[in-house]
C-alpha positions, 0 to 999 in steps of 0.5 A, a space after each residue: 238512050 233518053 227515058 222515052 226510049 229506056 222506057 219503051 225498050 221496057 214496055 217492049 220487054 216486059 209486053 213479050 214477056 209479061 214481065 220485066 227483070 230488076 237485071 233487065 231495067 239495070 242493062 238498059 241504063 246508059 250509066 250509072 246516074 242514070 240509075 240512081 236517079 229516082 225520078 227516071 225509076 219512078 217514071 219507069 216503074 208508073 209507065 209498067 204499072 200502067 200496062 200492068 209488067 210485072 217488075 221481078 227479081 232474075 
């Protein structure tokens, strides 16, 4: 899954529930390498914020 697919899926989850959890975000990343890249995390959080989707603890 590439970055745009991760962002799309995270937005879908967030739109359904009004928020997304950190655990759900971690499940979207195909490998631990993606979880460690700050640019991916920043892009994802920017996209969620732009949609008004909160990121919460589980």
